[in-house]
C-alpha positions in Angstrom: -21.9 50.9 -12.5 -18.8 52.8 -13.7 -16.0 50.5 -15.0 -12.5 51.7 -15.6 -9.9 49.5 -17.2 -6.1 49.5 -16.9 -6.1 52.5 -14.5 -2.4 53.5 -14.0 -1.0 53.5 -10.4 2.5 54.9 -10.0 4.8 53.2 -7.5 7.5 54.9 -5.4 10.2 53.8 -7.9 8.3 55.1 -10.9 6.9 51.8 -12.2 3.3 52.0 -13.4 1.0 49.1 -12.3 -2.5 48.6 -13.7 -5.8 48.1 -12.0 -9.5 47.7 -13.0 -12.0 49.6 -11.0 -15.7 48.8 -10.6 -17.7 51.5 -8.7 -21.2 52.7 -8.1 -22.4 55.5 -10.4 -22.9 58.0 -7.6 -21.5 61.2 -6.3 -21.3 59.8 -2.9 -17.9 58.7 -1.6 -17.7 54.9 -1.2 -15.5 52.4 0.6 -13.2 50.1 -1.4 -12.8 46.3 -1.5 -9.4 45.6 -3.0 -7.4 42.6 -4.2 -4.0 42.5 -5.8 -1.9 39.6 -7.2 -0.5 37.8 -10.2 -3.5 35.9 -11.5 -4.5 38.6 -14.0 -7.3 41.1 -13.5 -8.5 40.4 -17.0 -8.6 36.6 -16.7 -12.2 35.4 -16.6 -12.9 32.7 -13.9 -15.2 30.8 -16.2 -12.7 30.5 -19.0 -9.3 30.1 -17.4 -10.5 27.9 -14.6 -13.4 26.3 -16.5 -13.3 22.8 -14.9 -13.3 24.4 -11.4 -16.1 26.8 -12.2 -18.2 24.0 -13.7 -17.7 21.8 -10.7 -18.6 24.7 -8.4 -21.8 25.3 -10.4 -22.6 21.6 -10.2 -22.3 21.6 -6.4 -24.1 24.9 -6.0 -26.3 25.8 -9.0 -27.5 28.9 -7.2 -24.0 30.3 -6.5 -23.8 34.1 -6.2 -27.6 34.8 -6.4 -28.3 38.1 -8.2 -25.2 37.9 -10.3 -24.8 37.0 -14.0 -21.1 36.3 -13.3 -20.0 38.7 -16.0 -17.0 40.1 -14.3 -15.8 37.2 -12.2 -12.1 36.5 -11.7 -10.5 33.7 -9.7 -10.7 34.0 -5.9 -11.8 37.7 -5.9 -15.1 39.4 -5.0 -17.9 39.7 -7.6 -18.5 43.3 -8.6 -22.1 42.5 -9.6 -22.7 41.8 -6.0 -20.5 44.3 -4.2 -21.1 47.4 -6.3 -24.8 47.4 -5.6 -23.9 46.9 -2.0 -22.3 50.3 -2.2 -18.6 49.3 -2.6 -16.0 50.1 -5.2 -14.0 47.0 -6.3 -10.4 47.4 -7.3 -8.3 44.6 -8.8 -4.6 45.2 -9.2 -2.2 43.3 -11.3 1.0 42.9 -9.2 4.4 43.9 -10.6 5.4 41.6 -13.5 2.0 40.0 -13.8 -0.9 40.6 -16.1 -0.8 44.1 -17.6 1.7 45.5 -15.0 5.3 45.5 -16.1 8.3 44.7 -14.0 10.2 41.9 -12.4 7.9 39.1 -11.1 8.9 38.0 -7.6 5.9 36.7 -5.7 5.4 37.7 -2.1 8.7 39.7 -2.2 9.2 42.9 -0.1 9.0 44.9 -3.3 5.6 43.4 -4.2 4.3 44.0 -0.7 5.4 47.7 -0.8 3.7 48.0 -4.2 0.5 46.8 -2.6 0.8 49.3 0.2 1.3 52.1 -2.4 -1.8 50.9 -4.3 -3.9 50.9 -1.1 -2.9 54.5 -0.4 -3.7 55.5 -4.0 -7.2 53.9 -3.7 -7.9 55.6 -0.4 -7.1 59.0 -1.9 -9.3 58.9 -4.9 -12.0 61.5 -5.3 -14.7 58.8 -5.2 -13.3 57.0 -2.1 -14.4 57.5 1.5 -10.8 56.8 2.5 -11.5 53.3 3.8 -9.9 50.4 2.0 -10.7 46.8 2.8 -8.8 43.8 1.4 -10.6 40.7 0.5 -9.8 37.5 -1.4 -8.8 33.9 -1.3 -5.4 32.2 -1.3 -2.8 34.4 -2.9 -5.2 37.4 -2.4 -5.3 36.4 1.3 -1.6 35.7 1.9 -0.4 39.1 0.8 -3.0 40.7 3.1 -1.0 39.6 6.2 2.2 41.0 4.6 0.9 44.4 3.6 -1.0 44.8 6.9 2.4 44.7 8.7 3.4 47.8 6.7 0.3 49.6 8.2 -0.8 51.7 5.2 -3.0 54.4 6.7 -6.0 53.8 4.4 -6.2 50.1 5.2 -9.2 49.9 7.5 -10.1 46.2 7.6 -9.3 42.9 5.8 -10.6 39.4 5.2 -7.8 37.0 4.3 -10.0 34.1 3.3 -7.9 30.9 3.6 -4.5 32.6 3.6 -1.1 31.1 4.6 1.3 33.5 6.4 4.6 31.9 7.4 6.3 31.3 4.0 8.6 28.6 5.5 6.3 26.7 7.8 2.9 27.1 6.0 3.8 26.1 2.5 7.5 26.1 1.4 8.8 23.5 3.9 6.5 21.5 6.1 8.4 20.6 9.2 11.5 21.3 7.2 10.5 19.0 4.3 10.4 20.7 0.8 6.8 20.9 -0.4 7.6 20.9 -4.1 4.8 19.3 -6.0 2.3 22.2 -5.5 4.9 24.7 -6.7 5.8 22.6 -9.7 2.1 22.6 -10.8 0.7 25.9 -9.5 3.5 28.3 -10.6 3.6 27.5 -14.3 -0.2 27.2 -14.6 -1.3 30.2 -12.6 1.6 32.6 -12.4 4.0 32.1 -15.3 1.1 31.7 -17.7 -0.1 35.2 -16.8 3.4 36.9 -16.6 3.5 40.3 -18.2 4.7 40.0 -21.7 3.7 36.4 -22.2 2.3 36.5 -25.8 0.9 33.0 -25.3 -1.1 34.1 -22.2 -4.9 34.4 -21.9 -7.1 37.1 -23.5 -8.8 39.8 -21.5 -12.3 39.4 -22.8 -13.5 42.6 -21.3 -10.8 44.7 -23.1 -10.4 42.5 -26.2 -6.7 42.5 -25.7 -4.0 40.3 -24.2 -4.4 39.9 -20.4 -0.6 40.0 -20.2 -0.2 43.4 -21.7 1.0 44.7 -25.1 4.6 43.6 -24.7 5.7 40.3 -26.3 8.8 38.9 -24.5 10.8 35.9 -25.6 11.0 32.8 -23.4 14.4 33.8 -22.4 13.3 37.3 -21.5 10.4 36.0 -19.5 12.6 33.7 -17.5 15.1 36.5 -16.8 12.2 38.7 -15.7 10.9 36.5 -12.9 12.3 34.9 -9.7 12.6 31.1 -9.5 10.6 30.7 -6.3 10.8 26.9 -6.2 14.5 27.0 -6.5 14.7 29.4 -3.7 12.7 27.0 -1.6 14.9 24.1 -2.6 18.3 25.7 -1.8 17.1 27.3 1.5 16.5 24.3 3.7 16.7 26.4 6.9 14.5 29.3 7.9 16.4 32.5 7.1 16.1 36.2 6.3 14.7 35.5 2.8 11.7 33.7 4.3 11.3 36.2 7.1 11.1 39.1 4.5 8.2 37.3 2.9 6.3 36.6 6.1 4.4 39.1 8.3 5.7 40.5 11.6 2.7 39.7 13.8 3.5 42.6 16.2 2.8 45.0 13.3 -0.5 43.5 12.2 -3.0 45.8 14.0 -5.8 46.3 11.5 -9.2 44.7 12.3 -9.5 41.4 10.4 -11.7 38.3 9.9 -9.7 35.2 9.4 -11.7 32.4 7.7 -9.9 29.0 7.7 -10.5 25.7 6.1 -10.6 22.6 8.2 -9.2 20.5 5.4 -6.6 22.7 3.7 -3.6 20.8 4.9 -0.3 21.7 3.1 -1.1 25.4 2.4 -3.4 27.8 4.1 -5.1 27.0 7.4 -2.1 27.2 9.7 -1.7 30.9 8.7 -5.3 31.8 9.6 -5.1 30.1 13.0 -1.6 31.6 13.7 -2.8 35.0 12.8 -5.7 34.9 15.2 -3.5 33.9 18.1 -0.4 35.9 17.3 -1.4 39.2 15.5 -1.4 42.3 17.6 -4.8 43.4 16.4 -7.3 43.9 19.2 -10.3 43.5 16.8 -9.9 40.1 15.2 -12.2 37.1 14.4 -11.6 33.5 13.4 -13.9 31.3 11.4 -13.5 27.6 10.5 -15.4 25.9 7.7 -15.2 22.8 5.5 -15.3 22.5 1.7 -13.3 23.1 -1.4 -10.7 26.0 -1.5 -12.8 28.9 -2.8 -16.2 27.3 -2.3 -17.4 28.9 0.9 -16.1 32.3 -0.1 -18.8 32.5 -2.7 -21.6 30.8 -0.8 -24.4 32.9 0.7 -23.1 32.3 4.2 -19.6 33.5 3.2 -20.9 36.5 1.4 -23.1 37.6 4.3 -20.2 37.2 6.7 -17.9 39.4 4.5 -20.6 42.1 4.0 -21.5 42.4 7.6 -17.8 42.7 8.7 -17.1 45.4 6.0 -20.3 47.2 6.6 -19.2 47.7 10.2 -15.6 48.7 9.5 -15.8 50.4 6.1 -19.2 52.0 6.2 -19.5 52.6 9.9 -22.9 50.8 10.2 -23.9 49.9 13.7 -24.9 46.3 12.9 -23.6 44.7 16.1 -20.6 43.0 14.5 -18.4 44.2 17.3 -20.5 42.2 19.8 -20.1 38.9 17.9 -18.1 36.2 19.6 -14.5 36.1 18.3 -14.5 32.5 17.0 -17.0 30.8 14.7 -16.8 27.0 14.3 -18.7 25.1 11.6 -18.8 21.6 13.1 -18.1 18.7 10.7 -19.7 15.3 11.0 -18.8 12.1 9.1 -20.6 11.3 5.8 -22.6 14.5 5.5 -22.1 17.9 4.1 -24.3 19.4 6.8 -22.6 21.6 9.4 -23.6 23.2 12.7 -22.4 26.7 13.4 -21.3 27.3 17.0 -19.8 30.5 18.3 -16.9 30.6 20.8 -14.9 33.1 22.8 -11.3 31.9 22.2 -8.9 29.6 20.3 -8.0 27.0 21.3 -11.6 26.6 22.5 -12.5 27.4 26.0 -12.8 24.3 28.2 -10.8 22.1 25.9 -9.8 18.9 27.6 -6.3 18.1 26.3 -6.2 14.3 26.2 -3.3 11.9 25.4 -4.0 8.9 23.2 -0.9 6.7 23.7 0.8 4.6 21.0 1.7 1.0 21.7 4.3 -0.1 19.2 3.9 -3.8 19.9 2.1 -6.3 17.6 -0.2 -4.6 15.1 0.1 -1.4 17.0 -2.8 0.3 18.9 -3.8 3.5 20.4 -5.0 3.5 24.0 -6.1 6.1 26.6 -3.7 4.5 29.1 0.1 4.6 28.8 1.7 1.3 27.8 3.6 -0.5 30.6 5.9 -2.6 28.4 8.8 -1.4 26.3 8.1 -2.0 22.6 9.3 -1.0 19.1 7.9 -1.0 15.6 10.2 -0.8 12.6 9.1 0.1 9.0 10.7 1.0 5.8 10.5 4.8 5.4 9.4 4.9 1.7 6.3 2.8 2.2 2.8 3.5 3.5 4.2 3.1 7.0 2.2 1.8 9.9 -1.3 2.7 11.3 -2.5 2.6 14.9 -6.1 2.4 15.9 -7.9 3.3 19.1 -10.6 1.2 20.8 -14.1 2.1 19.6 -15.2 5.4 21.2 -17.5 4.9 24.2 -19.4 8.1 23.5 -19.9 10.8 20.8 -16.6 12.7 20.8 -15.8 16.2 19.4 -12.2 16.9 18.5 -11.6 20.6 17.6 -8.3 22.3 17.7 -4.5 21.9 17.1 -2.8 18.7 17.9 0.7 17.3 18.6 2.2 13.9 18.1 5.0 13.2 20.6 7.1 10.4 19.2 10.3 8.5 20.1 12.1 7.7 16.9 15.3 6.0 15.7 16.5 5.5 12.2 19.0 3.4 10.3 20.3 6.5 8.5 21.5 10.0 9.6 18.1 11.6 9.1 14.4 10.7 8.5 11.2 12.4 7.6 7.9 11.8 9.5 4.5 12.1 7.8 1.7 12.0 10.3 -1.9 11.5 9.3 -4.9 11.4 11.6 -7.8 9.3 10.4 -11.1 7.9 11.7 -13.2 4.9 10.8 -16.8 4.0 11.4 -18.0 1.1 13.4 -18.3 -0.7 10.0 -14.8 0.1 9.0 -15.5 2.9 6.6 -12.9 5.7 6.5 -14.1 9.2 7.4 -12.9 11.8 4.9 -13.9 15.2 3.8 -13.6 17.5 0.7 -10.3 19.2 1.0 -8.7 22.2 -0.8 -8.4 20.0 -3.9 -8.6 16.3 -2.8 -12.2 15.2 -2.3 -11.1 12.5 0.1 -9.0 14.4 2.6 -8.3 12.7 6.0 -8.9 14.4 9.3 -5.5 16.0 9.8 -1.8 16.0 8.9 1.6 17.0 10.1 5.2 16.7 9.1 8.7 16.8 10.6 12.2 16.2 9.5 13.9 14.8 12.5 17.1 16.8 12.1 14.8 19.9 12.4 13.4 18.8 15.8 14.8 21.8 17.8 12.0 23.7 19.5 11.7 27.4 20.2 10.7 27.1 23.8 9.3 30.6 24.1 7.0 30.3 21.0 6.0 26.7 21.6 2.7 25.8 23.3 1.8 22.4 24.7 -0.7 22.0 21.9 1.5 23.7 19.1 5.2 23.1 19.0 7.2 25.7 17.2 10.4 24.5 15.6 13.2 27.0 14.9 14.4 25.4 11.7 17.7 27.2 12.1 19.9 24.4 13.4 20.1 21.1 11.6 20.9 18.4 14.1 21.7 15.1 12.3 20.9 11.9 14.1 23.1 9.0 15.1 21.7 5.8 13.5 20.1 3.6 16.1 19.8 6.4 18.8 16.3 7.2 20.1 15.2 10.9 19.7 12.2 12.6 21.2 10.3 14.7 18.7 7.1 16.8 18.7 5.2 17.0 15.5 2.8 19.8 14.9 -0.5 18.6 13.5 -2.6 21.3 11.9 -6.0 22.2 13.5 -9.1 20.3 12.5 -12.7 19.8 13.6 -14.9 16.7 13.7 -17.6 15.2 15.8 -17.2 11.4 15.8 -20.1 9.1 16.8 -20.0 6.5 19.4 -18.3 3.3 18.2 -16.0 5.1 15.7 -12.2 4.6 15.9 -9.4 7.2 15.8 -6.4 6.1 13.7 -2.9 7.5 13.3 -0.7 6.7 10.3 3.0 7.3 10.5 5.2 7.0 7.4 8.3 8.3 5.8 6.5 9.6 2.7 3.3 11.3 1.8 0.1 9.7 3.0 -1.2 7.5 0.2 -4.2 5.3 1.0 -4.7 2.1 -0.9 -7.2 2.0 -3.7 -8.0 4.1 -6.7 -6.6 7.6 -7.0 -8.7 10.7 -7.6 -7.8 13.7 -9.8 -6.5 16.5 -7.6 -4.2 18.1 -10.1 -2.2 14.9 -9.6 -3.4 11.4 -8.9 -4.1 11.5 -5.2 -5.1 9.2 -2.4 -5.4 11.7 0.5 -2.6 14.3 0.2 -3.8 16.2 -2.8 -1.2 18.2 -4.7 0.8 18.9 -1.5 3.5 16.3 -2.0 7.1 16.1 -0.9 9.1 14.1 -3.4 11.9 16.3 -4.7 14.9 14.0 -5.2 17.6 16.5 -4.0 15.6 17.3 -0.8 14.8 13.6 -0.1 17.7 11.5 -1.4 16.9 7.8 -0.9 20.2 7.0 0.7 19.2 9.2 3.6 15.4 9.2 3.7 14.9 5.6 2.4 16.1 3.7 5.4 14.3 2.0 8.2 12.5 4.0 10.9 11.7 2.6 14.3 9.0 4.0 16.6 9.4 3.3 20.3 6.9 3.1 23.2 6.8 2.2 26.8 7.2 3.6 30.3 10.2 5.7 29.3 9.0 6.5 25.8 5.3 7.6 26.3 4.6 8.3 22.6 1.1 9.9 22.2 -1.2 12.0 20.2 -2.4 15.0 22.1 -6.1 15.6 21.3 -8.3 18.6 21.9 -11.4 16.9 23.2 -14.4 19.3 23.6 -16.7 18.3 26.5 -20.4 18.6 25.8 -21.2 20.3 29.1 -19.1 23.4 29.0 -19.5 27.1 28.5 -18.3 28.1 25.0 -18.5 31.9 25.6 
């Protein structure tokens, strides 16, 4: 293996970015697997993310068989695996991060253009066969959607593994509500810490030097040399050109891609993967759904084989039959087990889906029923509490629920606005809650959705019966006491519930927070992980701390629209 450190790549404005290259020691020209971002190409996974690495090893002692994990970095491919497979691995420090100088502005148009420049550079190297594939998790997935829309000529295929796409809807403002807690924790720990010129940053063990470059900037200089992304999220309540410039134009995303999504990544990534599959212009695209922790399945044998086969077809030209594979791969989840069942499908939402309404009855303790209520009822709760929970009757048969969902609600408030936090749960016939390992929270419920009622306006052209699309461009305050119809998007999920289990729907005016002891998910968590919405200027108590009333009845047929998958149907 040939290893080259700090390789200079000149951008169109003259700035030099730095990359590490791992490639086979051969005269043959090879394809490239590339990742670029701000986490530091010289930051060792096992050191900088030690607790996560150790927990991954505990779950999977045989992770990455054949590798000694010598050159692992967070959420990127392992060169010890990929170089013997005949690929060059390129890791790029994005502008202002790691050993690349410049102004740090994550997901900005400038950063995206830099990535396109680097892709073209890689495709033109003497050792390259001209085909560049992008691969990586999270940040290294998000920016794939963006750069693909620029259509660099050497970009031949990509695997955005768990990657958000719409900067506004996927992670900045869920349903219009500022998602601040993740940014408050993630940005200082994983981005600011590795900013170029940070003398207190990590050490590049492979080079024996600072992973943040030779420059030593003061705290003031560092602050002046980076954008305040959370503040931009905070001051920009409505979707605008700033968010649009940091999100892909799906009409321009034409490169072949494999889009692996997490079933339990609520608050960050999965919406992007599912939207990409349904909206991107690419004619050669695949969708895959899996459970597990954020980066977990990326490094499992299943995930590695999936990535290799896809890239072997598109980057090496191997006739391995990938093009004949069904376009949607679903790893079915079942309660109280880590075992999954892989099923291949032809489309998303799944072919033959039976869209079924589960109606809310606001009377008494509240219940869900397959029949619409005949009596007008209302249920009031204080917004800043755990809200109210409705439960269905026990299921009469085993029931699969796979796909996107919608909660249609009729709401009034004692104040001029209110936030809705929707959580779908399930309980066994013995009352035990069904939960799964999520991105960070090990006890993630089935599904979640959010909406600020003043953001209820729909884009009728982009909306589907199973996926409302809110414009977020027209803030429509509400009149206290008036009833408003709203459609809340609930992110896709997948579960097979046994006979006798119950479906539950929790509706509150704050983040889902189940009773009982908290778990450590960067913050003490009881079901929502680190994806919390509690910024005081975005959610002042005088507006969002009132009383919310949910209405049901013949004229207010509030319901949860479920994607029920019949057993006897053709999946392909």
